[in-house]
One Martini backbone bead per residue (centre of mass of N, CA, C, O) as a GRO file, in nm:
protein
  347
    1MET     BB    1 -11.516  -2.194   4.109
    2ARG     BB    2 -11.357  -2.300   3.855
    3GLU     BB    3 -11.149  -2.549   3.769
    4GLU     BB    4 -10.919  -2.353   3.650
    5GLY     BB    5 -10.885  -2.225   3.959
    6TYR     BB    6 -10.710  -2.521   4.034
    7PRO     BB    7 -10.397  -2.587   3.965
    8LEU     BB    8 -10.283  -2.736   4.220
    9CYS     BB    9 -10.495  -2.955   4.248
   10ARG     BB   10 -10.434  -3.079   3.974
   11ARG     BB   11 -10.132  -3.141   4.015
   12PHE     BB   12 -10.204  -3.321   4.298
   13GLY     BB   13 -10.513  -3.450   4.266
   14PHE     BB   14 -10.747  -3.268   4.435
   15ASP     BB   15 -10.984  -3.268   4.218
   16ASP     BB   16 -11.033  -3.533   4.359
   17PRO     BB   17 -11.246  -3.627   4.599
   18ALA     BB   18 -11.106  -3.891   4.690
   19ARG     BB   19 -10.835  -3.756   4.761
   20ARG     BB   20 -10.942  -3.569   4.980
   21GLU     BB   21 -11.066  -3.784   5.162
   22ALA     BB   22 -10.803  -3.937   5.216
   23ARG     BB   23 -10.661  -3.701   5.362
   24LEU     BB   24 -10.867  -3.671   5.592
   25ARG     BB   25 -10.829  -3.960   5.700
   26LEU     BB   26 -10.526  -3.945   5.762
   27VAL     BB   27 -10.596  -3.709   5.994
   28ASP     BB   28 -10.889  -3.778   6.122
   29LEU     BB   29 -11.113  -3.633   5.980
   30ALA     BB   30 -11.445  -3.532   6.062
   31PRO     BB   31 -11.754  -3.397   6.039
   32GLY     BB   32 -11.771  -3.330   6.355
   33ASP     BB   33 -11.529  -3.120   6.360
   34ALA     BB   34 -11.668  -2.864   6.257
   35GLU     BB   35 -11.809  -2.787   6.522
   36HIS     BB   36 -11.551  -2.751   6.697
   37LEU     BB   37 -11.416  -2.538   6.512
   38GLU     BB   38 -11.637  -2.326   6.535
   39ARG     BB   39 -11.605  -2.273   6.837
   40LEU     BB   40 -11.309  -2.200   6.836
   41ARG     BB   41 -11.338  -1.961   6.647
   42ARG     BB   42 -11.562  -1.797   6.804
   43GLU     BB   43 -11.416  -1.814   7.115
   44VAL     BB   44 -11.093  -1.773   7.022
   45LEU     BB   45 -10.974  -1.682   6.742
   46GLU     BB   46 -11.126  -1.419   6.686
   47PRO     BB   47 -11.096  -1.259   6.967
   48ARG     BB   48 -10.757  -1.353   6.970
   49ALA     BB   49 -10.593  -1.294   6.712
   50ASP     BB   50 -10.402  -1.058   6.781
   51GLU     BB   51 -10.260  -1.194   7.018
   52ILE     BB   52 -10.158  -1.449   6.874
   53VAL     BB   53 -10.001  -1.308   6.646
   54ALA     BB   54  -9.806  -1.146   6.818
   55ARG     BB   55  -9.677  -1.392   6.959
   56PHE     BB   56  -9.598  -1.542   6.705
   57HIS     BB   57  -9.396  -1.314   6.602
   58ASP     BB   58  -9.212  -1.330   6.839
   59HIS     BB   59  -9.114  -1.612   6.774
   60LEU     BB   60  -9.009  -1.560   6.486
   61SER     BB   61  -8.797  -1.329   6.558
   62GLU     BB   62  -8.593  -1.549   6.693
   63ASP     BB   63  -8.545  -1.632   6.398
   64PRO     BB   64  -8.315  -1.582   6.149
   65SER     BB   65  -8.491  -1.672   5.903
   66TYR     BB   66  -8.703  -1.450   5.926
   67ALA     BB   67  -8.514  -1.213   5.863
   68GLY     BB   68  -8.438  -1.321   5.583
   69VAL     BB   69  -8.720  -1.302   5.458
   70MET     BB   70  -8.757  -0.999   5.501
   71ALA     BB   71  -8.502  -0.919   5.330
   72ARG     BB   72  -8.651  -1.061   5.062
   73GLY     BB   73  -8.955  -0.899   5.089
   74GLY     BB   74  -9.095  -0.906   5.345
   75ASP     BB   75  -9.410  -0.830   5.518
   76PRO     BB   76  -9.513  -0.809   5.834
   77ARG     BB   77  -9.801  -0.695   5.802
   78ARG     BB   78  -9.901  -0.894   5.587
   79LEU     BB   79  -9.838  -1.150   5.749
   80GLN     BB   80 -10.023  -1.087   5.990
   81ALA     BB   81 -10.283  -1.061   5.825
   82ALA     BB   82 -10.275  -1.352   5.716
   83HIS     BB   83 -10.285  -1.490   5.998
   84ARG     BB   84 -10.552  -1.369   6.086
   85HIS     BB   85 -10.720  -1.484   5.855
   86TYR     BB   86 -10.660  -1.777   5.916
   87LEU     BB   87 -10.787  -1.790   6.200
   88CYS     BB   88 -11.078  -1.674   6.127
   89GLY     BB   89 -11.094  -1.927   5.891
   90PHE     BB   90 -11.059  -2.182   6.042
   91GLY     BB   91 -11.184  -2.467   5.863
   92GLN     BB   92 -11.340  -2.348   5.636
   93GLY     BB   93 -11.405  -2.573   5.402
   94TYR     BB   94 -11.190  -2.825   5.418
   95GLU     BB   95 -11.317  -3.017   5.181
   96GLY     BB   96 -11.243  -2.816   4.962
   97LEU     BB   97 -11.082  -2.661   4.702
   98ASP     BB   98 -11.016  -2.389   4.827
   99TYR     BB   99 -10.855  -2.495   5.068
  100PHE     BB  100 -10.644  -2.665   4.920
  101GLU     BB  101 -10.535  -2.439   4.741
  102SER     BB  102 -10.436  -2.248   4.969
  103ARG     BB  103 -10.228  -2.447   5.094
  104LEU     BB  104 -10.058  -2.497   4.843
  105ARG     BB  105  -9.985  -2.201   4.796
  106MET     BB  106  -9.830  -2.165   5.060
  107GLY     BB  107  -9.596  -2.351   4.977
  108VAL     BB  108  -9.501  -2.184   4.736
  109VAL     BB  109  -9.444  -1.924   4.894
  110HIS     BB  110  -9.235  -2.035   5.088
  111ALA     BB  111  -9.037  -2.122   4.871
  112HIS     BB  112  -8.998  -1.846   4.735
  113TYR     BB  113  -8.890  -1.709   5.020
  114GLY     BB  114  -8.709  -1.931   5.174
  115VAL     BB  115  -8.850  -2.112   5.377
  116PRO     BB  116  -8.774  -2.327   5.591
  117ALA     BB  117  -8.915  -2.619   5.676
  118GLY     BB  118  -8.844  -2.613   5.979
  119VAL     BB  119  -8.974  -2.339   6.037
  120TYR     BB  120  -9.260  -2.409   5.964
  121LEU     BB  121  -9.297  -2.643   6.167
  122GLY     BB  122  -9.228  -2.473   6.416
  123ALA     BB  123  -9.462  -2.271   6.378
  124CYS     BB  124  -9.688  -2.475   6.416
  125ALA     BB  125  -9.617  -2.543   6.708
  126ALA     BB  126  -9.642  -2.257   6.820
  127LEU     BB  127  -9.938  -2.211   6.743
  128ALA     BB  128 -10.056  -2.448   6.902
  129GLY     BB  129  -9.971  -2.340   7.182
  130LEU     BB  130 -10.132  -2.071   7.172
  131VAL     BB  131 -10.412  -2.196   7.131
  132ARG     BB  132 -10.419  -2.369   7.381
  133ARG     BB  133 -10.397  -2.137   7.588
  134ALA     BB  134 -10.650  -1.986   7.492
  135ALA     BB  135 -10.850  -2.226   7.538
  136GLU     BB  136 -10.805  -2.255   7.848
  137GLU     BB  137 -10.942  -1.962   7.901
  138ALA     BB  138 -11.234  -2.014   7.720
  139LEU     BB  139 -11.279  -2.326   7.777
  140PRO     BB  140 -11.406  -2.596   7.864
  141ALA     BB  141 -11.272  -2.900   7.898
  142ASP     BB  142 -11.448  -3.071   7.701
  143ALA     BB  143 -11.449  -2.869   7.464
  144ARG     BB  144 -11.144  -2.828   7.445
  145ALA     BB  145 -11.059  -3.114   7.365
  146ARG     BB  146 -11.221  -3.132   7.100
  147ALA     BB  147 -11.111  -2.874   6.964
  148LEU     BB  148 -10.803  -2.946   6.975
  149CYS     BB  149 -10.819  -3.201   6.810
  150ALA     BB  150 -10.928  -3.067   6.556
  151PHE     BB  151 -10.700  -2.861   6.526
  152THR     BB  152 -10.467  -3.066   6.491
  153ARG     BB  153 -10.575  -3.206   6.240
  154LEU     BB  154 -10.586  -2.951   6.059
  155LEU     BB  155 -10.291  -2.876   6.087
  156LEU     BB  156 -10.194  -3.136   5.948
  157LEU     BB  157 -10.326  -3.084   5.682
  158ASP     BB  158 -10.187  -2.820   5.618
  159ALA     BB  159  -9.895  -2.925   5.639
  160SER     BB  160  -9.918  -3.142   5.418
  161LEU     BB  161  -9.980  -2.942   5.185
  162VAL     BB  162  -9.749  -2.747   5.208
  163MET     BB  163  -9.519  -2.964   5.186
  164GLU     BB  164  -9.593  -3.075   4.912
  165ALA     BB  165  -9.542  -2.811   4.758
  166TYR     BB  166  -9.264  -2.747   4.868
  167VAL     BB  167  -9.114  -2.996   4.766
  168GLN     BB  168  -9.173  -2.957   4.466
  169ALA     BB  169  -9.036  -2.683   4.445
  170GLU     BB  170  -8.756  -2.789   4.529
  171VAL     BB  171  -8.729  -2.999   4.305
  172ALA     BB  172  -8.754  -2.802   4.070
  173GLU     BB  173  -8.509  -2.631   4.150
  174LEU     BB  174  -8.306  -2.862   4.143
  175ALA     BB  175  -8.353  -2.940   3.847
  176GLU     BB  176  -8.261  -2.668   3.737
  177LEU     BB  177  -7.974  -2.678   3.851
  178VAL     BB  178  -7.892  -2.938   3.710
  179ALA     BB  179  -7.938  -2.833   3.422
  180VAL     BB  180  -7.733  -2.607   3.438
  181GLU     BB  181  -7.487  -2.784   3.509
  182ARG     BB  182  -7.506  -2.966   3.263
  183GLU     BB  183  -7.473  -2.740   3.054
  184ARG     BB  184  -7.202  -2.643   3.158
  185ALA     BB  185  -7.055  -2.918   3.103
  186ARG     BB  186  -7.137  -2.898   2.780
  187THR     BB  187  -6.962  -2.631   2.794
  188ASP     BB  188  -6.732  -2.422   2.681
  189GLY     BB  189  -6.601  -2.168   2.870
  190LEU     BB  190  -6.464  -1.994   2.637
  191THR     BB  191  -6.653  -2.033   2.354
  192GLY     BB  192  -6.963  -2.177   2.388
  193VAL     BB  193  -6.934  -2.442   2.294
  194ARG     BB  194  -6.894  -2.752   2.297
  195SER     BB  195  -6.769  -2.989   2.454
  196ARG     BB  196  -6.596  -3.265   2.410
  197ALA     BB  197  -6.795  -3.460   2.547
  198ALA     BB  198  -7.051  -3.356   2.397
  199ALA     BB  199  -6.952  -3.410   2.108
  200LEU     BB  200  -6.910  -3.717   2.147
  201GLU     BB  201  -7.200  -3.776   2.218
  202SER     BB  202  -7.315  -3.682   1.944
  203LEU     BB  203  -7.159  -3.889   1.778
  204GLU     BB  204  -7.281  -4.141   1.902
  205GLU     BB  205  -7.570  -4.072   1.814
  206ALA     BB  206  -7.513  -4.063   1.508
  207LEU     BB  207  -7.416  -4.361   1.491
  208SER     BB  208  -7.674  -4.490   1.594
  209ARG     BB  209  -7.857  -4.378   1.373
  210MET     BB  210  -7.706  -4.505   1.141
  211ALA     BB  211  -7.764  -4.803   1.225
  212LEU     BB  212  -8.085  -4.779   1.240
  213GLU     BB  213  -8.145  -4.576   0.964
  214ARG     BB  214  -7.936  -4.555   0.736
  215VAL     BB  215  -7.753  -4.298   0.789
  216PRO     BB  216  -7.535  -4.063   0.767
  217ALA     BB  217  -7.198  -3.967   0.897
  218SER     BB  218  -7.002  -3.677   0.990
  219VAL     BB  219  -6.674  -3.516   1.012
  220VAL     BB  220  -6.494  -3.219   1.141
  221MET     BB  221  -6.164  -3.106   1.147
  222VAL     BB  222  -6.045  -2.808   1.315
  223ASP     BB  223  -5.759  -2.584   1.249
  224LEU     BB  224  -5.562  -2.327   1.348
  225ASP     BB  225  -5.338  -2.151   1.183
  226GLY     BB  226  -5.080  -2.039   1.372
  227PHE     BB  227  -5.172  -1.994   1.678
  228LYS     BB  228  -4.915  -1.976   1.853
  229ALA     BB  229  -4.833  -1.687   1.753
  230VAL     BB  230  -5.053  -1.536   1.899
  231ASN     BB  231  -4.961  -1.591   2.188
  232ASP     BB  232  -4.663  -1.499   2.153
  233THR     BB  233  -4.735  -1.198   2.047
  234TRP     BB  234  -5.023  -1.115   2.213
  235GLY     BB  235  -5.125  -1.326   2.399
  236HIS     BB  236  -5.363  -1.505   2.570
  237PRO     BB  237  -5.605  -1.311   2.562
  238ALA     BB  238  -5.600  -1.291   2.254
  239GLY     BB  239  -5.632  -1.592   2.200
  240ASP     BB  240  -5.908  -1.619   2.334
  241ALA     BB  241  -6.056  -1.422   2.146
  242VAL     BB  242  -6.005  -1.582   1.889
  243LEU     BB  243  -6.148  -1.842   1.974
  244ARG     BB  244  -6.426  -1.721   2.010
  245GLU     BB  245  -6.459  -1.615   1.721
  246ALA     BB  246  -6.410  -1.882   1.572
  247ALA     BB  247  -6.648  -2.036   1.694
  248GLN     BB  248  -6.867  -1.844   1.574
  249ARG     BB  249  -6.793  -1.888   1.277
  250ILE     BB  250  -6.844  -2.188   1.271
  251ARG     BB  251  -7.138  -2.177   1.365
  252ALA     BB  252  -7.229  -1.994   1.115
  253ALA     BB  253  -7.140  -2.225   0.888
  254VAL     BB  254  -7.355  -2.400   0.998
  255ARG     BB  255  -7.607  -2.575   1.104
  256ASP     BB  256  -7.834  -2.584   1.353
  257PHE     BB  257  -7.795  -2.916   1.398
  258ASP     BB  258  -7.515  -2.884   1.436
  259VAL     BB  259  -7.202  -2.976   1.602
  260VAL     BB  260  -6.993  -2.774   1.810
  261GLY     BB  261  -6.659  -2.847   1.929
  262ARG     BB  262  -6.405  -2.839   2.162
  263TYR     BB  263  -6.130  -3.052   2.148
  264GLY     BB  264  -5.860  -2.866   2.160
  265GLY     BB  265  -5.747  -2.579   2.187
  266GLU     BB  266  -5.757  -2.504   1.827
  267GLU     BB  267  -5.965  -2.748   1.815
  268PHE     BB  268  -6.242  -2.871   1.614
  269LEU     BB  269  -6.564  -3.037   1.632
  270VAL     BB  270  -6.782  -3.158   1.371
  271VAL     BB  271  -7.116  -3.272   1.376
  272LEU     BB  272  -7.284  -3.465   1.099
  273ALA     BB  273  -7.582  -3.558   1.092
  274GLY     BB  274  -7.707  -3.700   0.810
  275THR     BB  275  -7.417  -3.675   0.644
  276PRO     BB  276  -7.248  -3.668   0.372
  277LEU     BB  277  -6.944  -3.611   0.232
  278ASP     BB  278  -7.008  -3.382   0.028
  279VAL     BB  279  -7.148  -3.197   0.236
  280ALA     BB  280  -6.919  -3.184   0.443
  281ARG     BB  281  -6.719  -3.044   0.256
  282ARG     BB  282  -6.882  -2.783   0.213
  283ILE     BB  283  -6.884  -2.703   0.510
  284ALA     BB  284  -6.577  -2.686   0.542
  285GLU     BB  285  -6.544  -2.458   0.333
  286ARG     BB  286  -6.711  -2.251   0.487
  287ILE     BB  287  -6.530  -2.239   0.730
  288ARG     BB  288  -6.271  -2.152   0.591
  289ALA     BB  289  -6.389  -1.888   0.470
  290ARG     BB  290  -6.482  -1.756   0.740
  291ILE     BB  291  -6.199  -1.729   0.865
  292GLU     BB  292  -6.058  -1.567   0.611
  293GLU     BB  293  -6.241  -1.309   0.533
  294SER     BB  294  -6.141  -1.181   0.819
  295PRO     BB  295  -6.001  -1.024   1.053
  296PHE     BB  296  -5.891  -1.027   1.381
  297ALA     BB  297  -5.978  -0.858   1.662
  298VAL     BB  298  -5.704  -0.702   1.867
  299GLY     BB  299  -5.771  -0.446   1.989
  300ASP     BB  300  -5.579  -0.246   1.764
  301GLY     BB  301  -5.562  -0.505   1.605
  302ARG     BB  302  -5.481  -0.747   1.339
  303ILE     BB  303  -5.567  -1.092   1.251
  304GLU     BB  304  -5.458  -1.332   1.027
  305LEU     BB  305  -5.645  -1.628   0.946
  306THR     BB  306  -5.645  -1.979   0.916
  307THR     BB  307  -5.772  -2.305   0.803
  308SER     BB  308  -5.786  -2.650   0.869
  309ALA     BB  309  -5.942  -2.953   0.721
  310GLY     BB  310  -6.107  -3.264   0.814
  311VAL     BB  311  -6.279  -3.535   0.643
  312ALA     BB  312  -6.537  -3.780   0.753
  313GLU     BB  313  -6.704  -4.081   0.693
  314ALA     BB  314  -6.878  -4.311   0.834
  315ALA     BB  315  -6.849  -4.640   0.886
  316PRO     BB  316  -6.963  -4.932   0.931
  317GLY     BB  317  -6.899  -4.986   1.278
  318GLU     BB  318  -6.789  -4.721   1.354
  319GLY     BB  319  -6.631  -4.530   1.579
  320PRO     BB  320  -6.538  -4.234   1.706
  321ALA     BB  321  -6.228  -4.278   1.700
  322GLU     BB  322  -6.204  -4.363   1.399
  323VAL     BB  323  -6.332  -4.115   1.255
  324ILE     BB  324  -6.146  -3.905   1.388
  325ALA     BB  325  -5.877  -4.018   1.288
  326ARG     BB  326  -5.939  -3.969   0.986
  327ALA     BB  327  -5.988  -3.662   1.006
  328ASP     BB  328  -5.709  -3.603   1.126
  329ARG     BB  329  -5.547  -3.704   0.886
  330ALA     BB  330  -5.665  -3.499   0.685
  331LEU     BB  331  -5.572  -3.247   0.832
  332TYR     BB  332  -5.259  -3.306   0.805
  333GLU     BB  333  -5.264  -3.298   0.501
  334ALA     BB  334  -5.343  -3.001   0.484
  335LYS     BB  335  -5.093  -2.896   0.627
  336ARG     BB  336  -4.878  -3.021   0.430
  337ALA     BB  337  -5.013  -2.869   0.170
  338GLY     BB  338  -5.030  -2.548   0.317
  339ARG     BB  339  -5.292  -2.486   0.414
  340ASN     BB  340  -5.593  -2.357   0.377
  341ARG     BB  341  -5.761  -2.643   0.372
  342VAL     BB  342  -5.929  -2.934   0.237
  343ARG     BB  343  -5.961  -3.274   0.351
  344VAL     BB  344  -6.024  -3.618   0.251
  345ASP     BB  345  -6.134  -3.924   0.384
  346LEU     BB  346  -6.200  -4.243   0.211
  347GLY     BB  347  -6.096  -4.514   0.380
   0.00000   0.00000   0.00000
């Protein structure tokens, strides 16, 4: 098999012969063990494979986790066939890439099917006990001792490789869950745009870039005019639907790299990194026009809404709270001037 046929060995570094040799030394496997493993396989494992596997699965069936794995798509017959194949080929070529790759793949498979690590390790102990009893009946004492020592060492090698892949699979799954939860925390649950905290984080990043690269940064505060009447007249479910639609219209009016966040209630914060005041004002006008251009559908009715917006460009050394306060001041100037308009704070 060519090198590209060993993706797991490459991932874990076992494509390096020195790394494989170090793992063999760790479990105290030596070249002479191959001879003892061959006798164990020839005189015990191969002729008694069916018996050992049947008893092994009797042990497994007593654990509720095994039933859970079967319920998630495991096939008992295929699993028993795989265990029989494992016993009949036990230890063959254990120094090579094929063997290491197969053991690492087994760890990935166990993790995929949700086999608890404790169940796997318990199964290894159960299998070792069954092999020991079979060897006691088939081998003389001196040969049995050497064969079972070699068997235990190789079983430790197998377990170490399976668990190495298993743990990495669990860590990767955990990292994915953490990423999902982090993204969920960064997203406003109602509107689907960024949460207030995430929008403020983006503003901090824009201000840091401004300081380092000497590029502008602006914000737009957007507020839906007369939104309280929507809740009062149509009810909160209708108000929620309007907020969701408004958020999507705002998102459609800005550029792909701009950040839209729900600041609170019916107010939205738009972070415009690398954007001077004149461009920010044009973007705010696009938002205003997009909100006004068509009524919002609510059930069988239609609601006409407008929005007011305040724009501010960050001054050198200004923090998020200061630039937002200036944009908010411009927003309320737009409200006082009659709503459905954009006002700019010049600092």
